N, CA, C, O and the ligand as a Tripos MOL2 file, in Angstrom:
@<TRIPOS>MOLECULE
protein
  289   287    73     0     0
PROTEIN
NO_CHARGES

@<TRIPOS>ATOM
      1 N          96.9350   56.2160  135.1710 N.3       1 MET1
      2 CA         97.4310   57.3330  134.3280 C.3       1 MET1
      3 C          97.9410   56.7260  133.0230 C.2       1 MET1
      4 O          98.7990   55.8440  133.0380 O.2       1 MET1
      5 N          97.4250   57.1860  131.9270 N.am      2 THR2
      6 CA         97.7570   56.6200  130.6240 C.3       2 THR2
      7 C          98.6380   57.5310  129.7780 C.2       2 THR2
      8 O          99.1970   57.1080  128.7660 O.2       2 THR2
      9 N          98.7490   58.7310  130.1850 N.am      3 ASP3
     10 CA         99.5630   59.6750  129.3930 C.3       3 ASP3
     11 C         101.0290   59.3960  129.6820 C.2       3 ASP3
     12 O         101.4890   59.5890  130.8070 O.2       3 ASP3
     13 N         101.7820   58.9340  128.6490 N.am      4 PRO4
     14 CA        103.1860   58.5840  128.8810 C.3       4 PRO4
     15 C         104.0540   59.7950  129.3010 C.2       4 PRO4
     16 O         105.1210   59.6010  129.8840 O.2       4 PRO4
     17 N         103.6210   61.0180  129.0200 N.am      5 ALA5
     18 CA        104.3930   62.1850  129.3520 C.3       5 ALA5
     19 C         104.1600   62.6680  130.7600 C.2       5 ALA5
     20 O         104.9140   63.5000  131.2650 O.2       5 ALA5
     21 N         103.1140   62.1510  131.4100 N.am      6 ALA6
     22 CA        102.7470   62.6360  132.7340 C.3       6 ALA6
     23 C         103.8390   62.5250  133.7950 C.2       6 ALA6
     24 O         104.0760   63.4930  134.5180 O.2       6 ALA6
     25 N         104.4890   61.4170  133.9110 N.am      7 PRO7
     26 CA        105.5490   61.2990  134.9590 C.3       7 PRO7
     27 C         106.6100   62.3580  134.7920 C.2       7 PRO7
     28 O         107.0880   62.9490  135.7610 O.2       7 PRO7
     29 N         106.9650   62.5830  133.5560 N.am      8 GLY8
     30 CA        108.0620   63.6070  133.3310 C.3       8 GLY8
     31 C         107.5870   64.9720  133.7270 C.2       8 GLY8
     32 O         108.3430   65.7580  134.2960 O.2       8 GLY8
     33 N         106.3190   65.2690  133.4290 N.am      9 ILE9
     34 CA        105.7710   66.5960  133.7480 C.3       9 ILE9
     35 C         105.6850   66.7740  135.2490 C.2       9 ILE9
     36 O         106.0090   67.8330  135.7870 O.2       9 ILE9
     37 N         105.2490   65.7360  135.9060 N.am     10 ALA10
     38 CA        105.1230   65.8380  137.3840 C.3      10 ALA10
     39 C         106.5330   65.9980  138.0160 C.2      10 ALA10
     40 O         106.7120   66.7620  138.9650 O.2      10 ALA10
     41 N         107.4760   65.2980  137.4960 N.am     11 GLY11
     42 CA        108.8450   65.4120  138.0340 C.3      11 GLY11
     43 C         109.3730   66.8310  137.8230 C.2      11 GLY11
     44 O         109.9840   67.4060  138.7240 O.2      11 GLY11
     45 N         109.1390   67.3930  136.6420 N.am     12 ALA12
     46 CA        109.6290   68.7020  136.3800 C.3      12 ALA12
     47 C         108.9730   69.7380  137.2930 C.2      12 ALA12
     48 O         109.6270   70.6650  137.7710 O.2      12 ALA12
     49 N         107.6880   69.5660  137.5230 N.am     13 ALA13
     50 CA        106.9230   70.4880  138.3690 C.3      13 ALA13
     51 C         107.4480   70.4020  139.7800 C.2      13 ALA13
     52 O         107.5910   71.4320  140.4400 O.2      13 ALA13
     53 N         107.7370   69.2250  140.2610 N.am     14 GLN14
     54 CA        108.2410   69.0030  141.5980 C.3      14 GLN14
     55 C         109.6050   69.7420  141.7720 C.2      14 GLN14
     56 O         109.8570   70.4100  142.7740 O.2      14 GLN14
     57 N         110.4580   69.5780  140.7410 N.am     15 GLU15
     58 CA        111.7510   70.2520  140.7780 C.3      15 GLU15
     59 C         111.5830   71.7420  140.8710 C.2      15 GLU15
     60 O         112.2870   72.4100  141.6280 O.2      15 GLU15
     61 N         110.6450   72.2720  140.0970 N.am     16 THR16
     62 CA        110.4010   73.7150  140.0640 C.3      16 THR16
     63 C         109.9300   74.2140  141.4430 C.2      16 THR16
     64 O         110.4250   75.2120  141.9660 O.2      16 THR16
     65 N         108.9510   73.4790  142.0120 N.am     17 VAL17
     66 CA        108.4440   73.8960  143.3060 C.3      17 VAL17
     67 C         109.5500   73.8770  144.3490 C.2      17 VAL17
     68 O         109.6490   74.7880  145.1700 O.2      17 VAL17
     69 N         110.3820   72.8410  144.3190 N.am     18 ARG18
     70 CA        111.4520   72.7540  145.3040 C.3      18 ARG18
     71 C         112.4190   73.9200  145.1170 C.2      18 ARG18
     72 O         112.8630   74.5320  146.0880 O.2      18 ARG18
     73 N         112.7370   74.2170  143.8670 N.am     19 ALA19
     74 CA        113.6550   75.3120  143.5850 C.3      19 ALA19
     75 C         113.0790   76.6280  144.0640 C.2      19 ALA19
     76 O         113.7980   77.4290  144.6620 O.2      19 ALA19
     77 N         111.7780   76.8780  143.8130 N.am     20 VAL20
     78 CA        111.1500   78.0930  144.2200 C.3      20 VAL20
     79 C         111.1070   78.1990  145.7490 C.2      20 VAL20
     80 O         111.4150   79.2450  146.3200 O.2      20 VAL20
     81 N         110.7240   77.1120  146.3890 N.am     21 LEU21
     82 CA        110.6480   77.1450  147.8810 C.3      21 LEU21
     83 C         112.0480   77.4790  148.4700 C.2      21 LEU21
     84 O         112.1740   78.2560  149.4170 O.2      21 LEU21
     85 N         113.0430   76.8880  147.8950 N.am     22 TRP22
     86 CA        114.3870   77.0860  148.3990 C.3      22 TRP22
     87 C         114.7880   78.5500  148.2710 C.2      22 TRP22
     88 O         115.4240   79.1290  149.1510 O.2      22 TRP22
     89 N         114.3740   79.1440  147.0990 N.am     23 GLN23
     90 CA        114.7100   80.5410  146.8540 C.3      23 GLN23
     91 C         113.9370   81.4760  147.7970 C.2      23 GLN23
     92 O         114.4990   82.4460  148.3070 O.2      23 GLN23
     93 N         112.6830   81.1910  148.0200 N.am     24 VAL24
     94 CA        111.8330   82.0660  148.8110 C.3      24 VAL24
     95 C         112.1100   81.9450  150.3170 C.2      24 VAL24
     96 O         112.1850   82.9400  151.0370 O.2      24 VAL24
     97 N         112.2560   80.7130  150.7570 N.am     25 TRP25
     98 CA        112.4470   80.5430  152.1710 C.3      25 TRP25
     99 C         113.4420   79.4080  152.4270 C.2      25 TRP25
    100 O         113.0760   78.2610  152.6850 O.2      25 TRP25
    101 N         114.7060   79.7850  152.3420 N.am     26 PRO26
    102 CA        115.7490   78.7280  152.5160 C.3      26 PRO26
    103 C         115.7770   78.1380  153.8900 C.2      26 PRO26
    104 O         115.3690   78.7660  154.8670 O.2      26 PRO26
    105 N         116.2460   76.9650  153.9570 N.am     27 MET27
    106 CA        116.4110   76.2820  155.2540 C.3      27 MET27
    107 C         117.8560   76.0340  155.5130 C.2      27 MET27
    108 O         118.6290   75.8200  154.5790 O.2      27 MET27
    109 N         118.2590   76.0580  156.8100 N.am     28 CYS28
    110 CA        119.5690   75.6620  157.1300 C.3      28 CYS28
    111 C         119.6540   74.1690  157.0430 C.2      28 CYS28
    112 O         118.9110   73.4720  157.7350 O.2      28 CYS28
    113 N         120.5610   73.6310  156.1920 N.am     29 PRO29
    114 CA        120.6560   72.1930  156.0190 C.3      29 PRO29
    115 C         121.1810   71.4760  157.2380 C.2      29 PRO29
    116 O         121.0190   70.2650  157.3970 O.2      29 PRO29
    117 N         121.8080   72.2480  158.0880 N.am     30 GLU30
    118 CA        122.3980   71.6120  159.3150 C.3      30 GLU30
    119 C         121.3820   71.5730  160.4140 C.2      30 GLU30
    120 O         121.3100   70.5700  161.1240 O.2      30 GLU30
    121 N         120.5840   72.6130  160.6040 N.am     31 HIS31
    122 CA        119.6470   72.6520  161.7100 C.3      31 HIS31
    123 C         118.1910   72.4600  161.2840 C.2      31 HIS31
    124 O         117.3040   72.3700  162.1320 O.2      31 HIS31
    125 N         117.9470   72.3980  159.9880 N.am     32 ARG32
    126 CA        116.5530   72.1430  159.5260 C.3      32 ARG32
    127 C         115.6280   73.2510  159.9940 C.2      32 ARG32
    128 O         114.4760   72.9920  160.3400 O.2      32 ARG32
    129 N         116.1010   74.4350  160.0090 N.am     33 THR33
    130 CA        115.2730   75.5400  160.4930 C.3      33 THR33
    131 C         115.3300   76.6440  159.4340 C.2      33 THR33
    132 O         116.2500   76.7060  158.6180 O.2      33 THR33
    133 N         114.3190   77.5080  159.4780 N.am     34 GLY34
    134 CA        114.2450   78.6020  158.5420 C.3      34 GLY34
    135 C         115.3160   79.6200  158.7930 C.2      34 GLY34
    136 O         115.7400   79.8010  159.9340 O.2      34 GLY34
    137 N         115.7660   80.2880  157.7610 N.am     35 VAL35
    138 CA        116.7750   81.3090  157.9170 C.3      35 VAL35
    139 C         116.1880   82.6360  157.4420 C.2      35 VAL35
    140 O         115.2030   82.6560  156.7030 O.2      35 VAL35
    141 N         116.7770   83.7080  157.8560 N.am     36 ARG36
    142 CA        116.2730   85.0200  157.4300 C.3      36 ARG36
    143 C         117.4260   85.8110  156.8220 C.2      36 ARG36
    144 O         118.6050   85.5660  157.0780 O.2      36 ARG36
    145 N         117.0180   86.7590  156.0140 N.am     37 MET37
    146 CA        118.0460   87.6130  155.3730 C.3      37 MET37
    147 C         118.5450   88.6020  156.4280 C.2      37 MET37
    148 O         117.7630   89.1500  157.2050 O.2      37 MET37
    149 N         119.8000   88.8080  156.4400 N.am     38 ASP38
    150 CA        120.4060   89.6740  157.4530 C.3      38 ASP38
    151 C         121.5520   90.4490  156.7980 C.2      38 ASP38
    152 O         122.2190   89.9480  155.8930 O.2      38 ASP38
    153 N         121.7650   91.6690  157.2670 N.am     39 ALA39
    154 CA        122.8770   92.4640  156.7710 C.3      39 ALA39
    155 C         123.9640   92.4230  157.7860 C.2      39 ALA39
    156 O         123.7470   92.6970  158.9670 O.2      39 ALA39
    157 N         125.1220   92.0850  157.3360 N.am     40 ARG40
    158 CA        126.2950   91.9970  158.2310 C.3      40 ARG40
    159 C         126.9680   93.3600  158.3700 C.2      40 ARG40
    160 O         126.6670   94.3010  157.6360 O.2      40 ARG40
    161 N         127.8610   93.4340  159.3030 N.am     41 ALA41
    162 CA        128.5780   94.6870  159.5800 C.3      41 ALA41
    163 C         129.3500   95.1970  158.3620 C.2      41 ALA41
    164 O         129.5340   96.4010  158.1840 O.2      41 ALA41
    165 N         129.7940   94.2600  157.5350 N.am     42 ASP42
    166 CA        130.5720   94.6650  156.3500 C.3      42 ASP42
    167 C         129.7320   94.8770  155.1200 C.2      42 ASP42
    168 O         130.2330   94.8630  153.9950 O.2      42 ASP42
    169 N         128.3950   95.0800  155.3500 N.am     43 ASP43
    170 CA        127.4510   95.3720  154.3080 C.3      43 ASP43
    171 C         127.1190   94.2370  153.3870 C.2      43 ASP43
    172 O         126.4740   94.4360  152.3570 O.2      43 ASP43
    173 N         127.5480   93.0450  153.7400 N.am     44 ARG44
    174 CA        127.1410   91.8770  152.9250 C.3      44 ARG44
    175 C         125.7510   91.4820  153.3830 C.2      44 ARG44
    176 O         125.4200   91.6130  154.5620 O.2      44 ARG44
    177 N         124.9400   91.0010  152.4600 N.am     45 ALA45
    178 CA        123.6120   90.4630  152.7880 C.3      45 ALA45
    179 C         123.7600   88.9300  152.8340 C.2      45 ALA45
    180 O         124.2210   88.2970  151.8840 O.2      45 ALA45
    181 N         123.3620   88.3850  153.9380 N.am     46 VAL46
    182 CA        123.5300   86.9210  154.0680 C.3      46 VAL46
    183 C         122.2310   86.3170  154.5630 C.2      46 VAL46
    184 O         121.3490   87.0020  155.0800 O.2      46 VAL46
    185 N         122.1480   85.0050  154.3830 N.am     47 TRP47
    186 CA        121.0410   84.2370  154.9830 C.3      47 TRP47
    187 C         121.5770   83.7520  156.3450 C.2      47 TRP47
    188 O         122.6090   83.0860  156.4260 O.2      47 TRP47
    189 N         120.8360   84.1120  157.4080 N.am     48 TRP48
    190 CA        121.3230   83.8810  158.7880 C.3      48 TRP48
    191 C         120.4280   82.8440  159.4510 C.2      48 TRP48
    192 O         119.2060   82.9810  159.5090 O.2      48 TRP48
    193 N         121.0970   81.7840  159.9580 N.am     49 CYS49
    194 CA        120.3960   80.7290  160.7120 C.3      49 CYS49
    195 C         120.2970   81.1710  162.1350 C.2      49 CYS49
    196 O         121.2780   81.6420  162.7110 O.2      49 CYS49
    197 N         119.1130   81.0290  162.7260 N.am     50 ARG50
    198 CA        118.8920   81.4760  164.0850 C.3      50 ARG50
    199 C         119.0520   80.3730  165.1280 C.2      50 ARG50
    200 O         118.8230   80.5980  166.3170 O.2      50 ARG50
    201 N         119.4410   79.1970  164.6850 N.am     51 ALA51
    202 CA        119.6230   78.1040  165.6400 C.3      51 ALA51
    203 C         120.8090   78.4210  166.5610 C.2      51 ALA51
    204 O         121.8470   78.9090  166.1150 O.2      51 ALA51
    205 N         120.6270   78.1280  167.8680 N.am     52 GLY52
    206 CA        121.7010   78.3840  168.8110 C.3      52 GLY52
    207 C         122.1200   79.8260  168.8620 C.2      52 GLY52
    208 O         121.2870   80.7160  169.0310 O.2      52 GLY52
    209 N         123.3610   80.0570  168.7230 N.am     53 VAL53
    210 CA        123.8830   81.4370  168.7310 C.3      53 VAL53
    211 C         123.7610   82.0720  167.3390 C.2      53 VAL53
    212 O         124.0080   83.2630  167.1470 O.2      53 VAL53
    213 N         123.3820   81.2510  166.4100 N.am     54 GLY54
    214 CA        123.2110   81.7060  165.0300 C.3      54 GLY54
    215 C         124.4760   81.5980  164.2700 C.2      54 GLY54
    216 O         125.5720   81.6230  164.8310 O.2      54 GLY54
    217 N         124.3140   81.4720  162.9280 N.am     55 HIS55
    218 CA        125.5070   81.4180  162.0850 C.3      55 HIS55
    219 C         125.1090   81.7510  160.6530 C.2      55 HIS55
    220 O         123.9570   81.5940  160.2490 O.2      55 HIS55
    221 N         126.0860   82.2090  159.9120 N.am     56 GLU56
    222 CA        125.8360   82.5930  158.5430 C.3      56 GLU56
    223 C         125.6790   81.3290  157.7040 C.2      56 GLU56
    224 O         126.4870   80.4050  157.7930 O.2      56 GLU56
    225 N         124.6310   81.3030  156.8930 N.am     57 LEU57
    226 CA        124.4010   80.1340  156.0590 C.3      57 LEU57
    227 C         125.1230   80.3050  154.7180 C.2      57 LEU57
    228 O         125.9570   79.4900  154.3220 O.2      57 LEU57
    229 N         124.7690   81.3880  154.0460 N.am     58 VAL58
    230 CA        125.3660   81.6460  152.7280 C.3      58 VAL58
    231 C         125.0830   83.1090  152.3650 C.2      58 VAL58
    232 O         124.1050   83.6860  152.8390 O.2      58 VAL58
    233 N         125.8870   83.6740  151.5730 N.am     59 GLU59
    234 CA        125.6770   85.0750  151.1280 C.3      59 GLU59
    235 C         124.4760   85.0920  150.1950 C.2      59 GLU59
    236 O         124.3170   84.2090  149.3520 O.2      59 GLU59
    237 N         123.6420   86.0970  150.3530 N.am     60 VAL60
    238 CA        122.4770   86.2330  149.4810 C.3      60 VAL60
    239 C         122.9250   86.3320  148.0550 C.2      60 VAL60
    240 O         123.8310   87.1070  147.7470 O.2      60 VAL60
    241 N         122.3070   85.5550  147.1510 N.am     61 GLY61
    242 CA        122.6840   85.5740  145.7680 C.3      61 GLY61
    243 C         123.4890   84.3520  145.3830 C.2      61 GLY61
    244 O         123.6810   84.0620  144.2020 O.2      61 GLY61
    245 N         123.9680   83.6260  146.4120 N.am     62 GLU62
    246 CA        124.7560   82.4370  146.1840 C.3      62 GLU62
    247 C         123.9420   81.1450  146.3250 C.2      62 GLU62
    248 O         124.4590   80.0450  146.1310 O.2      62 GLU62
    249 N         122.6480   81.3060  146.6690 N.am     63 LEU63
    250 CA        121.8270   80.1350  146.8760 C.3      63 LEU63
    251 C         121.6890   79.3080  145.6150 C.2      63 LEU63
    252 O         121.5610   78.0850  145.6690 O.2      63 LEU63
    253 N         121.7150   79.9800  144.4880 N.am     64 ALA64
    254 CA        121.5290   79.2390  143.2170 C.3      64 ALA64
    255 C         122.6300   78.1890  143.0320 C.2      64 ALA64
    256 O         122.4450   77.1580  142.3850 O.2      64 ALA64
    257 N         123.7950   78.5070  143.6370 N.am     65 GLN65
    258 CA        124.9220   77.5490  143.5150 C.3      65 GLN65
    259 C         124.9740   76.5960  144.6880 C.2      65 GLN65
    260 O         125.8530   75.7370  144.7580 O.2      65 GLN65
    261 N         124.0260   76.7440  145.6210 N.am     66 THR66
    262 CA        124.0600   75.8510  146.8020 C.3      66 THR66
    263 C         122.8300   74.9680  146.7870 C.2      66 THR66
    264 O         121.7440   75.4540  147.1030 O.2      66 THR66
    265 N         122.9370   73.7310  146.4460 N.am     67 PRO67
    266 CA        121.7920   72.8390  146.3730 C.3      67 PRO67
    267 C         121.2800   72.5440  147.7660 C.2      67 PRO67
    268 O         122.0480   72.4620  148.7250 O.2      67 PRO67
    269 N         119.9390   72.3820  147.8650 N.am     68 PRO68
    270 CA        119.3650   72.0760  149.1650 C.3      68 PRO68
    271 C         119.8590   70.7300  149.6600 C.2      68 PRO68
    272 O         120.2160   69.8650  148.8610 O.2      68 PRO68
    273 N         119.8810   70.5510  150.9570 N.am     69 ALA69
    274 CA        120.3290   69.3330  151.5660 C.3      69 ALA69
    275 C         119.4020   68.2180  151.1410 C.2      69 ALA69
    276 O         118.1920   68.4150  151.0280 O.2      69 ALA69
    277 N         119.9670   67.0430  150.9050 N.am     70 GLY70
    278 CA        119.1300   65.8900  150.5690 C.3      70 GLY70
    279 C         118.8220   65.8020  149.1140 C.2      70 GLY70
    280 O         118.0890   64.8910  148.7300 O.2      70 GLY70
    281 N         119.3100   66.6610  148.2730 N.am     71 SER71
    282 CA        118.9990   66.6190  146.8560 C.3      71 SER71
    283 C         119.9010   65.6950  146.0950 C.2      71 SER71
    284 O         119.6110   65.3340  144.9540 O.2      71 SER71
    285 N         120.9810   65.3130  146.7050 N.am     72 ALA72
    286 CA        121.9540   64.4480  145.9750 C.3      72 ALA72
    287 C         121.4690   63.0300  145.8730 C.2      72 ALA72
    288 O         122.1540   62.1830  145.2990 O.2      72 ALA72
    289 ZN        122.0070   76.4170  161.1000 Zn       73 ZN73
@<TRIPOS>BOND
     1     1     2 1
     2     2     3 1
     3     3     4 2
     4     3     5 am
     5     5     6 1
     6     6     7 1
     7     7     8 2
     8     7     9 am
     9     9    10 1
    10    10    11 1
    11    11    12 2
    12    11    13 am
    13    13    14 1
    14    14    15 1
    15    15    16 2
    16    15    17 am
    17    17    18 1
    18    18    19 1
    19    19    20 2
    20    19    21 am
    21    21    22 1
    22    22    23 1
    23    23    24 2
    24    23    25 am
    25    25    26 1
    26    26    27 1
    27    27    28 2
    28    27    29 am
    29    29    30 1
    30    30    31 1
    31    31    32 2
    32    31    33 am
    33    33    34 1
    34    34    35 1
    35    35    36 2
    36    35    37 am
    37    37    38 1
    38    38    39 1
    39    39    40 2
    40    39    41 am
    41    41    42 1
    42    42    43 1
    43    43    44 2
    44    43    45 am
    45    45    46 1
    46    46    47 1
    47    47    48 2
    48    47    49 am
    49    49    50 1
    50    50    51 1
    51    51    52 2
    52    51    53 am
    53    53    54 1
    54    54    55 1
    55    55    56 2
    56    55    57 am
    57    57    58 1
    58    58    59 1
    59    59    60 2
    60    59    61 am
    61    61    62 1
    62    62    63 1
    63    63    64 2
    64    63    65 am
    65    65    66 1
    66    66    67 1
    67    67    68 2
    68    67    69 am
    69    69    70 1
    70    70    71 1
    71    71    72 2
    72    71    73 am
    73    73    74 1
    74    74    75 1
    75    75    76 2
    76    75    77 am
    77    77    78 1
    78    78    79 1
    79    79    80 2
    80    79    81 am
    81    81    82 1
    82    82    83 1
    83    83    84 2
    84    83    85 am
    85    85    86 1
    86    86    87 1
    87    87    88 2
    88    87    89 am
    89    89    90 1
    90    90    91 1
    91    91    92 2
    92    91    93 am
    93    93    94 1
    94    94    95 1
    95    95    96 2
    96    95    97 am
    97    97    98 1
    98    98    99 1
    99    99   100 2
   100    99   101 am
   101   101   102 1
   102   102   103 1
   103   103   104 2
   104   103   105 am
   105   105   106 1
   106   106   107 1
   107   107   108 2
   108   107   109 am
   109   109   110 1
   110   110   111 1
   111   111   112 2
   112   111   113 am
   113   113   114 1
   114   114   115 1
   115   115   116 2
   116   115   117 am
   117   117   118 1
   118   118   119 1
   119   119   120 2
   120   119   121 am
   121   121   122 1
   122   122   123 1
   123   123   124 2
   124   123   125 am
   125   125   126 1
   126   126   127 1
   127   127   128 2
   128   127   129 am
   129   129   130 1
   130   130   131 1
   131   131   132 2
   132   131   133 am
   133   133   134 1
   134   134   135 1
   135   135   136 2
   136   135   137 am
   137   137   138 1
   138   138   139 1
   139   139   140 2
   140   139   141 am
   141   141   142 1
   142   142   143 1
   143   143   144 2
   144   143   145 am
   145   145   146 1
   146   146   147 1
   147   147   148 2
   148   147   149 am
   149   149   150 1
   150   150   151 1
   151   151   152 2
   152   151   153 am
   153   153   154 1
   154   154   155 1
   155   155   156 2
   156   155   157 am
   157   157   158 1
   158   158   159 1
   159   159   160 2
   160   159   161 am
   161   161   162 1
   162   162   163 1
   163   163   164 2
   164   163   165 am
   165   165   166 1
   166   166   167 1
   167   167   168 2
   168   167   169 am
   169   169   170 1
   170   170   171 1
   171   171   172 2
   172   171   173 am
   173   173   174 1
   174   174   175 1
   175   175   176 2
   176   175   177 am
   177   177   178 1
   178   178   179 1
   179   179   180 2
   180   179   181 am
   181   181   182 1
   182   182   183 1
   183   183   184 2
   184   183   185 am
   185   185   186 1
   186   186   187 1
   187   187   188 2
   188   187   189 am
   189   189   190 1
   190   190   191 1
   191   191   192 2
   192   191   193 am
   193   193   194 1
   194   194   195 1
   195   195   196 2
   196   195   197 am
   197   197   198 1
   198   198   199 1
   199   199   200 2
   200   199   201 am
   201   201   202 1
   202   202   203 1
   203   203   204 2
   204   203   205 am
   205   205   206 1
   206   206   207 1
   207   207   208 2
   208   207   209 am
   209   209   210 1
   210   210   211 1
   211   211   212 2
   212   211   213 am
   213   213   214 1
   214   214   215 1
   215   215   216 2
   216   215   217 am
   217   217   218 1
   218   218   219 1
   219   219   220 2
   220   219   221 am
   221   221   222 1
   222   222   223 1
   223   223   224 2
   224   223   225 am
   225   225   226 1
   226   226   227 1
   227   227   228 2
   228   227   229 am
   229   229   230 1
   230   230   231 1
   231   231   232 2
   232   231   233 am
   233   233   234 1
   234   234   235 1
   235   235   236 2
   236   235   237 am
   237   237   238 1
   238   238   239 1
   239   239   240 2
   240   239   241 am
   241   241   242 1
   242   242   243 1
   243   243   244 2
   244   243   245 am
   245   245   246 1
   246   246   247 1
   247   247   248 2
   248   247   249 am
   249   249   250 1
   250   250   251 1
   251   251   252 2
   252   251   253 am
   253   253   254 1
   254   254   255 1
   255   255   256 2
   256   255   257 am
   257   257   258 1
   258   258   259 1
   259   259   260 2
   260   259   261 am
   261   261   262 1
   262   262   263 1
   263   263   264 2
   264   263   265 am
   265   265   266 1
   266   266   267 1
   267   267   268 2
   268   267   269 am
   269   269   270 1
   270   270   271 1
   271   271   272 2
   272   271   273 am
   273   273   274 1
   274   274   275 1
   275   275   276 2
   276   275   277 am
   277   277   278 1
   278   278   279 1
   279   279   280 2
   280   279   281 am
   281   281   282 1
   282   282   283 1
   283   283   284 2
   284   283   285 am
   285   285   286 1
   286   286   287 1
   287   287   288 2
@<TRIPOS>SUBSTRUCTURE
     1 MET1         2 RESIDUE 1 A MET
     2 THR2         6 RESIDUE 1 A THR
     3 ASP3        10 RESIDUE 1 A ASP
     4 PRO4        14 RESIDUE 1 A PRO
     5 ALA5        18 RESIDUE 1 A ALA
     6 ALA6        22 RESIDUE 1 A ALA
     7 PRO7        26 RESIDUE 1 A PRO
     8 GLY8        30 RESIDUE 1 A GLY
     9 ILE9        34 RESIDUE 1 A ILE
    10 ALA10       38 RESIDUE 1 A ALA
    11 GLY11       42 RESIDUE 1 A GLY
    12 ALA12       46 RESIDUE 1 A ALA
    13 ALA13       50 RESIDUE 1 A ALA
    14 GLN14       54 RESIDUE 1 A GLN
    15 GLU15       58 RESIDUE 1 A GLU
    16 THR16       62 RESIDUE 1 A THR
    17 VAL17       66 RESIDUE 1 A VAL
    18 ARG18       70 RESIDUE 1 A ARG
    19 ALA19       74 RESIDUE 1 A ALA
    20 VAL20       78 RESIDUE 1 A VAL
    21 LEU21       82 RESIDUE 1 A LEU
    22 TRP22       86 RESIDUE 1 A TRP
    23 GLN23       90 RESIDUE 1 A GLN
    24 VAL24       94 RESIDUE 1 A VAL
    25 TRP25       98 RESIDUE 1 A TRP
    26 PRO26      102 RESIDUE 1 A PRO
    27 MET27      106 RESIDUE 1 A MET
    28 CYS28      110 RESIDUE 1 A CYS
    29 PRO29      114 RESIDUE 1 A PRO
    30 GLU30      118 RESIDUE 1 A GLU
    31 HIS31      122 RESIDUE 1 A HIS
    32 ARG32      126 RESIDUE 1 A ARG
    33 THR33      130 RESIDUE 1 A THR
    34 GLY34      134 RESIDUE 1 A GLY
    35 VAL35      138 RESIDUE 1 A VAL
    36 ARG36      142 RESIDUE 1 A ARG
    37 MET37      146 RESIDUE 1 A MET
    38 ASP38      150 RESIDUE 1 A ASP
    39 ALA39      154 RESIDUE 1 A ALA
    40 ARG40      158 RESIDUE 1 A ARG
    41 ALA41      162 RESIDUE 1 A ALA
    42 ASP42      166 RESIDUE 1 A ASP
    43 ASP43      170 RESIDUE 1 A ASP
    44 ARG44      174 RESIDUE 1 A ARG
    45 ALA45      178 RESIDUE 1 A ALA
    46 VAL46      182 RESIDUE 1 A VAL
    47 TRP47      186 RESIDUE 1 A TRP
    48 TRP48      190 RESIDUE 1 A TRP
    49 CYS49      194 RESIDUE 1 A CYS
    50 ARG50      198 RESIDUE 1 A ARG
    51 ALA51      202 RESIDUE 1 A ALA
    52 GLY52      206 RESIDUE 1 A GLY
    53 VAL53      210 RESIDUE 1 A VAL
    54 GLY54      214 RESIDUE 1 A GLY
    55 HIS55      218 RESIDUE 1 A HIS
    56 GLU56      222 RESIDUE 1 A GLU
    57 LEU57      226 RESIDUE 1 A LEU
    58 VAL58      230 RESIDUE 1 A VAL
    59 GLU59      234 RESIDUE 1 A GLU
    60 VAL60      238 RESIDUE 1 A VAL
    61 GLY61      242 RESIDUE 1 A GLY
    62 GLU62      246 RESIDUE 1 A GLU
    63 LEU63      250 RESIDUE 1 A LEU
    64 ALA64      254 RESIDUE 1 A ALA
    65 GLN65      258 RESIDUE 1 A GLN
    66 THR66      262 RESIDUE 1 A THR
    67 PRO67      266 RESIDUE 1 A PRO
    68 PRO68      270 RESIDUE 1 A PRO
    69 ALA69      274 RESIDUE 1 A ALA
    70 GLY70      278 RESIDUE 1 A GLY
    71 SER71      282 RESIDUE 1 A SER
    72 ALA72      286 RESIDUE 1 A ALA
    73 ZN73       289 GROUP 0 **** ****
């Protein structure tokens, strides 16, 4: 590859894909399993992990502030 800009472009594309995937189908960083959107009794919409007895991952809309596991 001779284009000096190529590595930067590839890196940016990878970042975008990762961000989109996280937004569309978040994963529980603890259980490495897919989560689904769920409505709680108090009318909050949350991402719910189905591992074990299940647990709330994060409130819907807060994913943008929650980086995927392993990104650090
Ligand atoms: Zn979980």
